[in-house]
C-alpha positions in Angstrom: 95.5 102.1 84.3 97.8 103.2 81.6 97.1 106.6 80.2 96.5 107.3 76.6 99.0 110.2 77.0 102.6 109.5 76.5 103.6 112.2 79.0 101.3 110.7 81.6 102.8 107.3 80.9 106.3 108.5 81.6 105.2 109.6 85.0 104.4 106.0 85.9 108.0 104.7 85.5 108.5 102.5 88.5 111.5 103.3 90.8 110.6 101.1 93.8 113.4 98.7 93.2 116.3 101.0 92.5 117.9 100.7 96.0 115.8 98.2 97.8 118.8 96.3 99.2 119.5 99.2 101.5 115.9 100.4 101.8 115.0 101.8 105.2 111.5 103.3 105.3 110.9 105.7 108.2 107.4 106.5 109.4 105.8 109.6 108.1 102.8 111.8 108.7 99.8 111.5 106.4 100.4 112.5 102.8 97.9 114.7 101.0 95.6 117.0 102.9 95.7 117.8 106.6 94.9 115.5 109.5 91.8 117.3 110.7 88.7 115.2 111.5 86.2 114.1 108.9 83.9 116.9 107.8 80.7 115.1 108.9 79.3 115.3 105.4 78.0 112.5 103.1 79.2 111.5 99.7 77.6 109.0 97.3 79.8 107.1 94.8 78.5 105.0 91.9 80.3 102.1 90.2 79.7 99.1 88.0 82.7 97.3 89.5 81.3 94.3 91.3 82.7 92.9 94.6 83.7 89.2 94.6 84.5 88.9 98.4 85.7 91.0 101.3 88.2 88.4 102.4 91.6 89.4 101.0 92.5 85.7 100.6 89.5 85.1 98.3 89.5 87.9 95.7 92.0 89.4 93.3 89.9 91.9 91.4 89.6 95.7 91.3 86.0 95.8 92.6 86.9 93.9 95.8 90.3 95.7 96.2 88.4 99.0 96.0 86.6 98.1 99.2 89.8 96.7 100.9 91.7 100.0 100.2 89.1 101.8 102.4 88.8 99.5 105.3 91.9 97.4 105.9 95.3 98.6 107.1 98.5 97.9 105.2 102.1 97.6 106.5 103.2 99.8 103.5 101.0 102.0 101.3 101.2 104.7 98.7 100.5 108.3 99.9 98.2 110.4 97.7 99.9 111.4 94.5 102.7 108.8 94.5 103.3 105.3 93.2 106.0 104.7 95.8 105.4 102.9 99.1 105.9 104.3 102.5 105.0 102.9 106.0 101.3 102.9 106.7 100.6 101.2 110.0 104.3 100.4 110.1 106.7 102.7 111.9 109.6 101.4 109.8 110.4 98.7 107.3 113.9 97.7 106.0 116.0 94.8 104.8 118.0 93.7 107.8 119.8 91.0 105.7 119.5 90.1 102.0 116.7 87.7 102.8 115.1 89.3 105.9 112.7 92.2 105.7 111.9 93.6 109.1 108.8 95.6 109.8 108.2 97.5 113.1 104.5 98.4 113.8 103.4 101.6 115.3 102.5 101.1 119.0 99.0 100.6 120.4 97.3 99.8 117.1 93.7 98.6 117.3 91.0 97.2 115.0 87.7 99.0 115.0 86.2 96.3 117.1 88.7 97.1 119.9 91.0 94.1 119.3 94.7 94.8 119.5 96.5 94.8 116.1 99.8 93.2 116.7 102.6 91.4 114.9 100.6 88.2 115.5 97.9 89.5 113.3 100.4 90.3 110.6 101.9 86.8 110.7 98.4 85.3 110.7 97.5 87.4 107.6 100.3 86.1 105.4 100.3 82.6 106.8 96.6 82.2 105.9 97.1 83.6 102.4 99.6 80.8 101.7 97.5 78.2 103.5 94.3 79.0 101.7 95.8 79.7 98.3 92.4 80.3 96.8 92.2 80.2 93.0 90.6 83.6 92.9 92.9 85.0 95.5 96.3 86.9 95.3 98.5 84.4 97.1 100.7 83.9 93.9 102.2 87.3 94.7 103.9 85.7 97.7 106.0 83.5 95.5 109.2 84.6 97.3 107.9 84.5 100.9 109.5 81.6 102.9 108.2 82.4 106.4 106.9 85.1 108.7 108.0 85.5 112.3 106.3 87.6 115.0 109.4 88.5 117.1 107.3 90.5 119.6 104.0 92.5 119.6 105.4 95.1 117.2 108.1 93.4 115.2 107.7 91.1 112.2 110.4 89.5 110.1 109.7 88.2 106.6 112.2 85.7 105.5 112.4 85.5 101.7 113.5 82.7 99.4 115.7 84.8 97.1 118.0 87.7 98.1 117.5 91.4 97.3 113.9 91.2 96.3 113.2 94.4 94.4 109.4 93.9 94.6 108.6 92.8 98.1 107.9 96.3 99.6 105.4 96.9 96.8 103.8 93.6 97.3 103.0 94.5 100.9 100.8 97.3 99.6 99.1 95.1 97.1 95.9 92.9 97.3 97.8 90.3 99.2 98.7 92.9 101.9 95.5 93.9 103.8 96.1 93.0 107.5 93.2 91.0 109.0 92.1 90.3 112.6 93.1 86.8 113.7 90.1 86.8 116.1 87.6 87.3 113.2 89.1 85.5 110.2 89.6 81.8 109.7 93.1 80.5 109.5 92.5 77.9 106.8 89.3 78.9 105.0 87.7 81.9 103.6 85.6 84.1 106.0 82.2 85.2 104.8 81.4 88.9 104.1 78.7 88.8 106.7 81.1 87.6 109.4 83.7 90.2 108.5 81.2 93.0 108.6 79.7 91.7 111.9 83.2 91.4 113.4 84.0 95.0 112.5 87.5 93.7 111.6 88.7 97.0 110.0 91.5 99.4 110.7 91.6 101.5 107.5 90.4 105.1 106.9 86.8 103.7 107.0 84.7 100.9 108.5 81.7 99.3 106.9 78.6 100.5 108.6 76.1 98.5 106.4 76.6 96.0 103.7 74.2 94.9 100.9 76.3 92.7 98.6 76.8 94.5 95.2 73.9 96.8 95.9 75.0 99.3 98.5 77.9 99.7 101.0 77.8 102.4 103.6 81.2 103.5 105.1 81.9 105.5 108.3 85.1 107.3 109.0 87.4 105.4 111.4 88.5 107.9 114.1 91.2 105.5 115.2 93.0 105.1 111.9 96.7 105.7 112.3 98.0 105.3 108.8 99.7 107.4 106.2 96.5 108.8 104.6 95.3 110.8 107.6 91.7 111.4 108.6 89.0 110.9 105.9 87.7 114.2 104.7 84.1 112.9 104.6 82.4 111.1 107.5 79.9 109.0 105.5 80.5 107.5 102.1 77.8 105.4 100.4 78.8 103.3 97.4 76.0 102.3 95.0 76.6 99.4 92.6 75.1 99.5 89.1 74.6 96.7 86.6 73.9 99.2 83.8 76.4 101.9 83.1 73.8 104.1 81.4 72.0 104.4 84.7 75.3 105.3 86.3 75.8 108.0 83.8 72.3 109.3 84.2 72.6 109.5 88.0 75.9 111.4 88.1 74.6 113.7 85.3 71.4 114.5 87.3 73.2 114.9 90.6 71.7 111.8 92.2 75.2 110.6 93.0 78.4 112.7 93.6 81.0 110.5 91.9 81.0 107.9 89.1 84.1 105.8 89.0 84.5 102.7 86.9 83.0 102.2 84.5 81.3 104.5 82.1 81.3 104.0 78.3 83.7 106.1 76.2 80.7 107.6 74.5 79.1 108.6 77.9 82.4 110.1 79.1 82.7 112.1 75.8 79.2 113.4 76.3 79.7 114.3 80.0 82.8 116.4 79.1 80.4 118.9 77.7 78.1 119.0 80.8 78.7 122.0 83.1 77.1 120.2 86.0 79.9 117.7 86.3 83.7 117.5 86.1 85.5 114.7 84.1 88.8 114.0 85.8 91.5 112.0 84.1 94.4 110.3 85.9 97.4 108.2 85.0 96.8 104.6 84.6 98.0 101.1 84.0 94.9 99.1 83.1 95.1 96.6 80.2 92.6 94.4 78.4 93.7 91.0 77.2 92.4 87.7 75.8 93.4 84.6 77.8 93.8 81.1 76.3 93.2 78.0 78.4 96.0 75.7 77.3 93.9 72.6 78.2 90.5 73.4 76.7 91.2 75.7 73.7 91.1 74.1 70.3 93.8 71.4 70.2 94.4 72.0 73.9 96.1 69.4 76.1 92.8 67.8 77.4 90.9 67.9 74.1 90.4 64.8 72.0 92.5 66.4 69.2 95.3 67.6 71.5 98.2 69.0 69.5 100.5 71.7 71.0 101.7 72.9 67.6 98.2 73.3 66.3 97.0 75.1 69.5 99.9 77.6 69.1 98.9 78.1 65.4 95.4 79.0 66.5 96.7 81.5 69.0 99.0 83.0 66.4 96.2 83.3 63.8 94.0 85.1 66.3 96.9 87.5 67.2 97.2 88.1 63.4 93.6 89.1 63.1 92.8 91.5 66.1 92.3 95.0 64.9 93.4 97.2 67.8 92.9 100.5 66.1 89.3 99.7 65.4 88.7 98.8 69.0 90.5 102.0 70.2 88.8 104.4 67.8 85.4 102.9 67.2 84.7 101.6 70.7 86.8 103.6 73.2 87.1 107.0 71.5 90.8 107.0 72.4 90.3 106.4 76.1 92.0 103.1 75.4 94.9 102.8 73.0 96.5 99.8 71.2 98.8 97.7 73.3 101.4 95.4 71.6 103.1 93.8 74.6 102.6 92.6 78.2 104.0 95.6 80.1 102.2 98.9 79.3 104.0 101.7 77.6 105.7 103.9 80.1 106.9 101.3 82.6 110.6 100.4 82.7 111.3 97.4 80.4 108.2 97.7 78.3 108.6 96.8 74.6 106.3 96.0 71.7 107.1 92.3 71.3 103.7 91.5 69.7 103.8 94.2 67.0 106.6 92.7 64.9 105.5 89.1 65.4 101.9 89.2 64.4 99.6 91.0 61.9 101.3 93.0 59.2 104.3 93.8 61.5 103.2 97.4 62.0 100.1 96.9 64.3 97.4 96.2 61.7 95.7 92.8 61.2 96.8 90.5 58.4 94.2 87.8 57.4 96.5 86.3 54.7 99.2 85.7 57.3 96.7 84.1 59.7 95.4 81.8 56.9 99.0 80.7 56.0 99.7 79.9 59.7 96.6 77.7 60.0 97.2 76.0 56.7 100.9 75.3 57.6 99.7 73.6 60.8 97.2 71.4 58.9 94.1 73.0 60.4 90.8 72.9 58.5 89.0 76.2 58.4 86.7 77.7 59.4 87.6 76.5 63.0 85.0 76.7 65.8 86.1 78.6 68.9 84.2 79.8 72.0 85.1 83.2 73.5 83.7 84.4 76.8 83.5 88.0 78.0 81.9 89.8 80.9 80.1 93.1 80.1 79.1 94.3 83.5 82.6 93.8 84.8 84.6 95.9 82.3 81.9 98.3 81.2 79.2 98.4 78.5 81.8 98.9 75.8 82.9 95.3 76.3 80.0 94.1 74.1 81.2 96.3 71.3 84.8 95.4 71.9 84.1 91.7 71.5 81.8 92.2 68.6 84.8 93.7 66.8 87.0 90.8 67.8 84.3 88.3 66.6 84.0 90.2 63.3 87.8 90.2 62.9 88.0 86.5 63.3 84.9 85.6 61.3 85.3 88.0 58.4 88.6 86.4 57.6 86.7 83.1 56.9 89.1 81.3 59.3 86.9 81.1 62.4 83.4 80.6 63.6 83.1 82.3 67.0 80.6 81.4 69.7 80.6 84.6 71.7 79.0 84.5 75.1 78.8 86.8 78.2 78.4 85.7 81.8 77.8 87.6 85.1 81.1 88.3 86.9 80.6 86.2 90.1 79.9 83.1 88.0 82.6 84.1 85.5 85.3 84.2 88.2 84.4 80.6 89.2 84.0 79.2 85.7 87.2 80.5 84.2 89.4 78.7 86.8 87.3 75.5 86.4 88.5 75.2 82.7 85.1 76.0 81.3 86.3 78.8 79.0 88.6 77.9 76.1 89.3 81.7 75.6 88.1 84.6 77.6 88.4 88.3 78.3 90.1 89.8 81.4 91.2 93.2 82.4 94.0 94.0 84.7 94.2 96.9 87.0 97.7 96.9 88.6 98.5 96.2 92.2 101.6 98.3 92.1 103.3 100.4 89.4 106.1 98.1 88.3 106.6 95.9 85.3 106.7 92.8 87.6 103.0 93.2 88.3 102.3 92.5 84.6 104.5 89.4 84.6 104.4 87.5 87.9 100.6 87.0 88.3 100.2 85.8 84.8 103.3 83.8 83.7 104.8 82.0 86.7 104.0 78.3 86.7 101.6 78.8 89.6 99.7 81.9 88.4 96.5 83.8 88.9 95.2 82.9 85.4 95.2 79.1 86.2 95.3 78.6 82.4 97.9 75.8 82.5 100.7 77.9 80.8 104.1 76.6 82.0 107.4 77.7 80.5 110.2 77.0 83.0 112.5 79.4 81.3 110.0 82.2 81.6 109.4 81.2 85.2 113.1 81.5 86.0 113.5 84.8 84.2 110.6 86.3 86.2 112.2 85.2 89.5 115.6 86.6 88.3 114.3 90.0 87.4 112.7 90.4 90.8 116.0 90.2 92.5 118.2 92.0 90.0 119.3 95.3 91.5 121.0 96.8 88.5 118.2 98.8 86.6 119.6 98.3 83.1 120.1 94.5 83.7 116.6 94.2 85.1 115.0 96.1 82.2 116.8 93.8 79.8 115.4 90.7 81.6 111.9 92.3 81.5 112.2 92.7 77.8 113.4 89.1 77.3 110.4 87.8 79.3 108.0 89.7 77.1 109.6 88.4 73.9 109.4 84.8 75.1 105.8 85.1 76.3 104.9 86.8 73.0 106.2 83.7 71.2 104.0 81.4 73.4 100.9 83.6 73.4 99.5 82.6 76.8 97.5 85.8 76.5 97.0 88.5 73.9 97.1 92.0 75.4 95.5 94.5 73.0 94.3 97.7 74.9 95.6 100.0 77.6 93.5 102.7 79.2 93.4 105.8 81.5 91.7 106.3 84.8 88.6 108.5 84.6 86.2 109.7 87.2 83.1 111.9 86.7 82.2 114.0 89.8 79.8 116.8 90.7 81.0 120.3 90.3 81.2 120.7 94.1 83.3 117.6 94.7 87.0 118.2 95.6 90.0 115.9 96.0 89.5 113.7 92.9 92.9 114.7 91.5 94.6 113.7 94.8 93.4 110.1 94.7 93.2 109.5 90.9 96.9 109.1 90.9 99.7 106.7 89.9 99.1 104.5 92.9 96.1 103.2 91.0 94.1 103.2 94.3 90.9 105.2 94.5 90.8 106.3 98.2 87.4 107.7 99.2 89.0 109.6 102.2 90.5 112.2 99.8 87.1 113.3 98.6 84.8 116.0 99.9 82.0 118.2 98.8 82.6 122.0 98.9 
């Protein structure tokens, strides 16, 4: 998530690509804490972040990735307190030619079920991501991967399509990177949660001991974990899933759970800061909130009876003119989210404020007169009907207030009639890629701390949004920045991409927010894991 603090934001500046052409990552001992065995205690964590699927090929959301970070191994990962990748189950990783990235695994690796973890499993992992290419999965991150070869049991060679890829090491630590057991997972279809748990196909800090989908997951420390994070500090971690954030707040306040992480309302967080029984811990972030337009089904979209690209763009522009970011930030989020005027959050290299000058009054405030003029010039009769979907239990209870403000922004102008609806997340994730929502809310929690992660998944021709946006020039610029080694030249390309997407308005980003966790007064280690890696690792937590 992106922090509301400018100083915190500056700490997130990505440096992963500065010298990747000569990158050679040597194996390290665990970062953060010692390597002593788990304490044997029990910790209970509460969250409203729902799980979509345990199969890394079938989910691309923070709730699912939160589980994957605990139980799956990665070739490269981020140690506690750092956004930069280092070998995890790899012994070394380096470019052995401009298009070949060679990874050597640590010897004698095993999954928790006793199966050997070899280069064959690594090849299988990435081959199946590309073969399945699930609409709700992260395979789009592998846009530059041509092939994977298992040279021997511990050596893997990734052949890339473009030379000098500045992003690929980070991608190996992202949601597309969890290594799976080829004896448990299907090669060409998604594997069910039950089969994964029954197969004990884990090799992270924890294994899943029991699994009740979106109700309760019980984790046990994995004594055979050989990765960068070291031994988990707590033997048993139970994660309880909530549909009502007010119940989450009540339980952490009363000591019924030890940790509340994603997502409490801003009002609840403000209230808990004054409670001596808990600690509110803030961390650097890169989370954004944005409105997505489906270029086929939005008003005047390509598959509608009144299809007209110029009118569809005018609709998007008028909405961009009307959103009141300051009201959302101050009235809904109490400053825990701040206004965002471009596609890359403030603090990351290449970020600009492309939307600020183009829309509204040019200084960040809404401008209904400008919106009206845009629609009139396009020949659009007002008020125009538009449906907008949001998902309250996914992004916290404040989403209802957030979208009530957006609805009011649009309707009080007299230019739109808004049909505002909310859907449960599991259904939502299916419906949005089936072209059922003309416009809809999403939030983004980054896979890695680099501007690329706010561009590639959204704006390549084949993208995660599946919203039918296709600008070949933007596509080519995204591919170019990913292989541009000169930092200044790359930053300029990132700025140019944002300017072009701001003119097209595939999405409207409007908020960026900080990471926040509320923990019991005896819980330690929260600061270690609430870091610029954006990965909340349970193994860092313990109770004093």
